[in-house]
C-alpha positions, 0 to 999 in steps of 0.5 A, a space after each residue: 465959405 467961398 463964392 467963386 475962385 474955384 482953382 485948378 492946381 498941380 500939387 507939388 511936394 512942399 508947395 503952399 497953395 495959399 488957402 485961405 491967405 490968398 484966394 480969387 473968390 470972396 466970402 458969401 457975405 461979400 467980404 474978401 477972403 484972405 489978403 488978396 490974390 498973391 503973396 510971396 512964397 505962395 503958389 498961383 493956380 494953373 487956372 481959376 474960375 470967377 464966377 465959379 463953374 463949380 467944377 465936377 470931375 476932371 479927366 485928361 483927354 487921351 483919345 485920337 478922335 478929336 484933333 488938337 485935344 490930346 492931353 487937354 483937361 475936361 471938367 463938368 461945371 455944376 453951375 450953369 450946366 457946362 462942360 469945359 475943355 482946358 487947352 493944355 500946353 505941357 503943364 500950363 493952361 493956354 485956353 478954355 472952351 465952354 462946350 455945353 
């Protein structure tokens, strides 16, 4: 089991996202998971959280009510009772805002 290191990935056919060979979290015992955080041939996440926010739900914001949020991602976080906006630029996360 992992503690921290929750990831946001954009799955692509044939891509390998590395679990459990690479990870940003650690085992609940405190031991590392896998061989580190990167390895040739394995994809990196778009974003990750350490410590974990325990993401819950995920949606694209596509309304016009809040200027500058168009196309951003919104997720809940069970750890810390937080709501997070990920500022997206194309397929890349360029910022994170903790809302509540």
